MARDRENFI-830186 format. One record per residue (C-alpha): residue number from 1; y, x, z negated. Coordinates in Angstrom, 2 decimals, decimal comma, padded with zeros to 5 digits. Last residue first. Layout:
(pt NUM; (Y; X; Z));
...
This chain:
(pt 327; (039,97; 020,44; -032,73));
(pt 326; (038,17; 020,76; -029,32));
(pt 325; (036,09; 023,70; -028,41));
(pt 324; (036,43; 026,42; -025,88));
(pt 323; (033,54; 028,84; -025,66));
(pt 322; (035,49; 031,22; -023,37));
(pt 321; (032,73; 031,31; -020,73));
(pt 320; (031,97; 027,70; -021,08));
(pt 319; (035,65; 026,60; -020,93));
(pt 318; (036,06; 028,94; -017,89));
(pt 317; (033,07; 027,39; -016,15));
(pt 316; (034,23; 023,93; -016,71));
(pt 315; (037,69; 024,79; -015,37));
(pt 314; (036,09; 025,41; -011,77));
(pt 313; (033,60; 022,67; -012,09));
(pt 312; (036,48; 019,97; -012,59));
(pt 311; (038,86; 021,50; -010,31));
(pt 310; (037,20; 020,59; -006,93));
(pt 309; (036,76; 016,97; -007,78));
(pt 308; (040,36; 016,80; -009,06));
(pt 307; (041,77; 018,20; -005,81));
(pt 306; (039,66; 015,83; -003,62));
(pt 305; (041,10; 012,82; -005,37));
(pt 304; (044,52; 014,12; -005,01));
(pt 303; (043,86; 014,53; -001,25));
(pt 302; (042,37; 010,99; -001,14));
(pt 301; (045,46; 009,49; -002,84));
(pt 300; (047,59; 010,90; 000,01));
(pt 299; (050,05; 013,55; -000,26));
(pt 298; (053,24; 014,82; -001,95));
(pt 297; (053,12; 018,05; -003,91));
(pt 296; (056,51; 018,76; -005,39));
(pt 295; (056,64; 022,33; -006,93));
(pt 294; (057,84; 022,60; -010,48));
(pt 293; (060,01; 025,56; -011,66));
(pt 292; (062,23; 023,10; -013,71));
(pt 291; (065,22; 023,75; -011,51));
(pt 290; (063,01; 023,24; -008,49));
(pt 289; (061,87; 019,87; -009,87));
(pt 288; (065,50; 018,59; -010,43));
(pt 287; (066,41; 019,99; -007,18));
(pt 286; (063,47; 018,04; -005,55));
(pt 285; (064,44; 015,11; -007,24));
(pt 284; (068,20; 015,13; -006,28));
(pt 283; (067,31; 015,84; -002,66));
(pt 282; (064,88; 012,88; -002,46));
(pt 281; (061,43; 013,89; -000,88));
(pt 280; (059,48; 013,43; -004,24));
(pt 279; (060,88; 009,89; -004,38));
(pt 278; (059,45; 009,07; -000,94));
(pt 277; (056,23; 010,36; -001,68));
(pt 276; (056,01; 008,54; -005,16));
(pt 275; (057,12; 005,33; -003,28));
(pt 274; (054,41; 005,74; -000,64));
(pt 273; (051,75; 006,43; -003,28));
(pt 272; (052,86; 003,49; -005,38));
(pt 271; (052,60; 001,00; -002,24));
(pt 270; (049,11; 002,45; -001,33));
(pt 269; (047,85; 001,87; -004,72));
(pt 268; (049,06; -001,65; -005,05));
(pt 267; (047,58; -002,40; -001,68));
(pt 266; (044,20; -000,80; -002,55));
(pt 265; (043,76; -003,12; -005,55));
(pt 264; (043,34; -001,23; -009,10));
(pt 263; (039,64; -001,28; -009,55));
(pt 262; (039,62; 001,76; -011,65));
(pt 261; (042,72; 002,10; -013,83));
(pt 260; (045,57; 004,10; -012,12));
(pt 259; (046,11; 007,65; -011,61));
(pt 258; (049,43; 009,56; -011,05));
(pt 257; (049,58; 013,34; -010,62));
(pt 256; (049,99; 016,54; -012,10));
(pt 255; (048,95; 020,05; -011,57));
(pt 254; (048,79; 023,27; -013,74));
(pt 253; (048,60; 026,65; -011,96));
(pt 252; (045,94; 029,27; -012,77));
(pt 251; (045,83; 031,94; -009,86));
(pt 250; (044,29; 035,09; -010,12));
(pt 249; (043,38; 036,71; -006,67));
(pt 248; (044,32; 040,26; -007,62));
(pt 247; (044,93; 041,05; -011,14));
(pt 246; (047,07; 044,24; -011,01));
(pt 245; (050,49; 042,77; -011,80));
(pt 244; (050,81; 041,25; -008,48));
(pt 243; (048,14; 038,94; -009,04));
(pt 242; (049,66; 037,77; -012,25));
(pt 241; (052,73; 037,06; -010,20));
(pt 240; (055,81; 038,98; -010,51));
(pt 239; (059,14; 037,61; -012,15));
(pt 238; (062,32; 038,45; -010,02));
(pt 237; (062,09; 035,22; -007,99));
(pt 236; (062,21; 032,92; -010,93));
(pt 235; (063,45; 029,44; -009,36));
(pt 234; (061,70; 030,50; -006,08));
(pt 233; (058,60; 030,99; -007,98));
(pt 232; (056,50; 034,09; -006,81));
(pt 231; (053,39; 033,33; -005,02));
(pt 230; (049,85; 032,79; -005,81));
(pt 229; (050,92; 031,03; -009,00));
(pt 228; (050,18; 032,14; -012,59));
(pt 227; (053,63; 033,56; -013,33));
(pt 226; (054,25; 036,91; -015,13));
(pt 225; (056,30; 038,63; -017,89));
(pt 224; (058,93; 036,01; -018,57));
(pt 223; (061,20; 037,00; -021,26));
(pt 222; (062,53; 034,20; -023,64));
(pt 221; (065,82; 033,71; -025,23));
(pt 220; (067,98; 034,84; -022,26));
(pt 219; (069,36; 031,46; -021,36));
(pt 218; (067,62; 031,52; -018,04));
(pt 217; (064,26; 032,04; -019,70));
(pt 216; (064,82; 029,55; -022,44));
(pt 215; (065,67; 026,89; -019,63));
(pt 214; (062,38; 027,98; -017,88));
(pt 213; (060,11; 027,49; -020,84));
(pt 212; (058,84; 023,92; -020,83));
(pt 211; (059,27; 023,24; -017,20));
(pt 210; (057,41; 026,47; -016,23));
(pt 209; (054,05; 025,15; -017,70));
(pt 208; (052,47; 027,42; -020,32));
(pt 207; (051,39; 030,91; -021,03));
(pt 206; (052,51; 031,71; -024,64));
(pt 205; (053,50; 034,77; -026,53));
(pt 204; (053,73; 036,67; -029,77));
(pt 203; (053,78; 033,86; -032,36));
(pt 202; (056,13; 033,45; -035,23));
(pt 201; (058,79; 035,13; -033,35));
(pt 200; (061,15; 032,25; -033,70));
(pt 199; (061,29; 031,60; -029,87));
(pt 198; (057,50; 031,94; -029,70));
(pt 197; (057,37; 029,35; -032,74));
(pt 196; (059,53; 026,95; -030,54));
(pt 195; (057,29; 027,26; -027,55));
(pt 194; (054,14; 026,00; -029,40));
(pt 193; (056,38; 023,28; -030,99));
(pt 192; (057,38; 022,01; -027,69));
(pt 191; (054,05; 022,11; -026,03));
(pt 190; (052,20; 019,80; -028,38));
(pt 189; (050,22; 019,56; -031,76));
(pt 188; (049,96; 023,22; -032,02));
(pt 187; (047,15; 025,75; -031,40));
(pt 186; (047,32; 029,61; -032,33));
(pt 185; (044,72; 031,44; -030,15));
(pt 184; (044,26; 035,31; -031,48));
(pt 183; (044,18; 037,72; -028,53));
(pt 182; (041,19; 039,56; -027,07));
(pt 181; (041,55; 041,16; -023,89));
(pt 180; (039,38; 041,47; -020,75));
(pt 179; (042,09; 041,02; -018,19));
(pt 178; (040,41; 038,22; -016,21));
(pt 177; (038,84; 036,76; -019,16));
(pt 176; (042,00; 036,72; -021,04));
(pt 175; (043,78; 035,28; -018,16));
(pt 174; (041,40; 032,45; -017,83));
(pt 173; (041,65; 031,84; -021,58));
(pt 172; (045,43; 031,78; -021,26));
(pt 171; (044,98; 028,96; -018,64));
(pt 170; (042,48; 027,05; -020,95));
(pt 169; (044,93; 027,28; -023,78));
(pt 168; (048,11; 026,21; -021,67));
(pt 167; (046,22; 023,38; -020,06));
(pt 166; (045,14; 022,02; -023,55));
(pt 165; (041,61; 022,63; -024,85));
(pt 164; (042,91; 023,36; -028,46));
(pt 163; (046,41; 022,49; -028,74));
(pt 162; (049,87; 022,71; -027,09));
(pt 161; (049,42; 026,53; -026,69));
(pt 160; (050,27; 029,63; -028,73));
(pt 159; (049,40; 033,36; -028,24));
(pt 158; (048,73; 035,95; -030,97));
(pt 157; (048,32; 039,65; -031,03));
(pt 156; (046,16; 041,33; -033,75));
(pt 155; (042,94; 040,29; -032,08));
(pt 154; (042,18; 043,59; -030,51));
(pt 153; (044,77; 046,21; -031,54));
(pt 152; (044,86; 048,80; -028,41));
(pt 151; (043,61; 046,22; -026,10));
(pt 150; (046,19; 043,68; -027,04));
(pt 149; (048,94; 046,23; -026,57));
(pt 148; (047,72; 047,59; -023,15));
(pt 147; (047,48; 043,94; -022,02));
(pt 146; (051,04; 043,17; -023,15));
(pt 145; (052,32; 046,35; -021,31));
(pt 144; (050,56; 045,45; -018,28));
(pt 143; (051,93; 041,99; -018,24));
(pt 142; (055,51; 043,50; -018,30));
(pt 141; (058,52; 044,32; -020,55));
(pt 140; (056,52; 044,14; -024,02));
(pt 139; (058,56; 045,20; -027,04));
(pt 138; (059,72; 041,63; -027,95));
(pt 137; (063,38; 041,24; -027,98));
(pt 136; (063,47; 038,39; -025,61));
(pt 135; (060,41; 036,48; -027,18));
(pt 134; (057,42; 036,34; -025,02));
(pt 133; (056,63; 034,47; -021,91));
(pt 132; (053,74; 034,04; -019,50));
(pt 131; (054,60; 031,38; -017,12));
(pt 130; (052,37; 028,69; -015,92));
(pt 129; (052,85; 027,37; -012,47));
(pt 128; (053,48; 023,69; -011,99));
(pt 127; (052,14; 021,80; -009,18));
(pt 126; (053,74; 018,31; -008,58));
(pt 125; (053,16; 014,67; -008,07));
(pt 124; (049,63; 014,03; -006,44));
(pt 123; (049,45; 010,49; -006,01));
(pt 122; (047,31; 007,27; -006,80));
(pt 121; (043,96; 008,45; -007,71));
(pt 120; (041,66; 005,66; -008,98));
(pt 119; (040,49; 006,01; -012,51));
(pt 118; (037,49; 005,37; -014,76));
(pt 117; (035,08; 006,76; -012,10));
(pt 116; (035,98; 010,57; -011,39));
(pt 115; (038,00; 011,20; -014,57));
(pt 114; (035,23; 009,81; -016,64));
(pt 113; (036,64; 008,07; -019,87));
(pt 112; (035,74; 007,93; -023,65));
(pt 111; (035,44; 011,82; -023,83));
(pt 110; (032,49; 011,85; -026,13));
(pt 109; (031,34; 015,35; -025,39));
(pt 108; (034,93; 016,78; -025,25));
(pt 107; (035,16; 020,41; -023,83));
(pt 106; (034,02; 020,18; -020,33));
(pt 105; (035,28; 016,77; -019,46));
(pt 104; (038,64; 017,67; -020,90));
(pt 103; (039,30; 020,45; -018,33));
(pt 102; (039,67; 018,49; -014,98));
(pt 101; (041,43; 015,01; -015,45));
(pt 100; (043,04; 015,23; -018,74));
(pt 99; (043,85; 019,11; -018,77));
(pt 98; (044,81; 019,57; -015,09));
(pt 97; (047,03; 016,50; -015,20));
(pt 96; (047,46; 012,78; -015,40));
(pt 95; (050,52; 010,80; -015,71));
(pt 94; (048,85; 007,69; -016,36));
(pt 93; (049,71; 004,16; -014,83));
(pt 92; (049,66; 000,61; -016,23));
(pt 91; (051,20; -002,13; -014,56));
(pt 90; (049,30; -001,97; -011,28));
(pt 89; (046,85; -004,73; -012,12));
(pt 88; (043,78; -003,00; -013,19));
(pt 87; (044,03; -004,00; -016,77));
(pt 86; (043,83; -001,25; -019,21));
(pt 85; (040,62; 000,37; -020,38));
(pt 84; (041,23; 003,74; -018,57));
(pt 83; (044,81; 003,57; -019,45));
(pt 82; (043,72; 003,76; -023,10));
(pt 81; (041,33; 006,52; -022,51));
(pt 80; (043,91; 008,73; -020,89));
(pt 79; (046,33; 008,21; -023,80));
(pt 78; (043,49; 009,18; -026,24));
(pt 77; (042,17; 012,12; -024,08));
(pt 76; (045,48; 013,97; -023,66));
(pt 75; (044,16; 017,16; -025,73));
(pt 74; (042,89; 014,82; -028,42));
(pt 73; (046,07; 013,17; -029,19));
(pt 72; (049,34; 012,07; -027,66));
(pt 71; (050,56; 008,62; -026,41));
(pt 70; (054,12; 008,96; -024,96));
(pt 69; (055,17; 005,84; -023,31));
(pt 68; (057,43; 006,30; -020,27));
(pt 67; (058,67; 002,80; -019,19));
(pt 66; (059,20; 001,86; -015,54));
(pt 65; (061,33; -001,23; -015,25));
(pt 64; (060,88; -003,08; -012,06));
(pt 63; (062,68; -003,30; -008,66));
(pt 62; (060,08; -001,25; -007,02));
(pt 61; (062,29; 001,43; -005,62));
(pt 60; (064,61; 001,46; -008,39));
(pt 59; (062,04; 001,80; -011,15));
(pt 58; (059,97; 004,20; -009,05));
(pt 57; (063,18; 006,63; -008,86));
(pt 56; (063,64; 005,96; -012,66));
(pt 55; (060,35; 007,01; -013,54));
(pt 54; (059,91; 010,14; -011,41));
(pt 53; (062,03; 012,57; -013,57));
(pt 52; (060,71; 011,13; -016,82));
(pt 51; (057,13; 011,58; -015,83));
(pt 50; (057,81; 015,17; -014,70));
(pt 49; (059,44; 016,16; -018,02));
(pt 48; (056,62; 014,49; -020,08));
(pt 47; (053,90; 016,08; -018,19));
(pt 46; (055,64; 019,47; -018,63));
(pt 45; (056,13; 019,27; -022,33));
(pt 44; (059,16; 017,93; -024,20));
(pt 43; (057,84; 014,67; -025,53));
(pt 42; (054,30; 014,55; -026,88));
(pt 41; (051,28; 014,26; -024,73));
(pt 40; (049,37; 011,53; -023,11));
(pt 39; (052,19; 010,33; -020,89));
(pt 38; (051,50; 006,79; -020,20));
(pt 37; (053,74; 005,15; -017,45));
(pt 36; (054,10; 001,53; -018,41));
(pt 35; (055,25; -000,78; -015,50));
(pt 34; (057,56; -003,49; -016,56));
(pt 33; (056,52; -007,20; -015,96));
(pt 32; (058,43; -008,84; -013,12));
(pt 31; (062,26; -009,20; -013,09));
(pt 30; (063,40; -012,50; -011,62));
(pt 29; (066,13; -012,36; -008,87));
(pt 28; (064,77; -009,51; -006,84));
(pt 27; (067,61; -007,59; -005,24));
(pt 26; (066,28; -004,16; -006,21));
(pt 25; (063,17; -004,73; -004,39));
(pt 24; (059,69; -006,32; -005,14));
(pt 23; (057,04; -006,34; -002,42));
(pt 22; (054,49; -005,73; -005,15));
(pt 21; (056,42; -005,59; -008,46));
(pt 20; (054,81; -008,67; -009,63));
(pt 19; (051,65; -006,72; -010,54));
(pt 18; (049,86; -009,78; -012,10));
(pt 17; (050,05; -011,49; -008,67));
(pt 16; (048,23; -008,68; -006,91));
(pt 15; (045,58; -008,59; -009,77));
(pt 14; (045,04; -012,24; -009,29));
(pt 13; (044,64; -012,04; -005,57));
(pt 12; (042,01; -009,32; -005,99));
(pt 11; (040,13; -011,32; -008,64));
(pt 10; (040,28; -014,30; -006,30));
(pt 9; (038,93; -012,23; -003,42));
(pt 8; (036,09; -010,98; -005,60));
(pt 7; (035,18; -014,72; -006,71));
(pt 6; (035,26; -015,89; -002,83));
(pt 5; (032,99; -013,02; -001,88));
(pt 4; (030,49; -013,98; -004,69));
(pt 3; (030,72; -017,65; -003,62));
(pt 2; (030,04; -016,78; 000,03));
(pt 1; (027,06; -014,71; -000,95));
């Protein structure tokens, strides 16, 4: 029994030693290994935008480079699987979100990781409402207009997403189920191209995270019809919620947070959680997230774990009802 305890303690200490940033600060003479922050999607989407907002703040606080590494594929599953198999030493993190941690278990039969056992939650970062947008010169001025057009011509209107099973896809399917309309899904390989084709008029609309579209809304190139949150976004005060638009109780926000490989020592998780919460409280970070339409969500690892557990069955129900399948 003593030898077993000693072995566990040795592994714990080795893990702490491997994460040379523990206890590090800006004045550290010798730089430890960089932290790799994996974004399991292409650049330009909400996950990428939030990771790049957070990375420099963590780097400054921990005295170590934080490198954002885009690893897209299979609805975020490829990047998430890679992190699940990484060493539990605090040097590899995943910017997880609703898709990778709650939706994917329902649509990928061989996922390669279990969101509840393959990771340890580190920090809830932000809540990001989806925004339903159309091209600025589209004929629809409201969600009611779009629903009426879709009902008049079932299947003729199209919506884009960052891929089959993506957060934008599952969010729109929830909206379709609530409004009882049929629209044709056009999946892309990433959020950025899915928005680009709405701008070009190749697709009628999309319902995706606010950071990916809010700049185009402000520039007048996209028209926002509704937001998925329970309350209006402070950054888009004139845009009604889906609930206000005749569908009471509807809410389908995306959410984002850091997770680490299972077995990452509690001391590392606690330090990372503290630094993420501090970063989210910084005025420039709060302002940056507000500009993007994201809502900071500081909290404990336990609170983030509870959110993940709650969301998995909810989105499994939507995926089953909509018969969502991977590529």
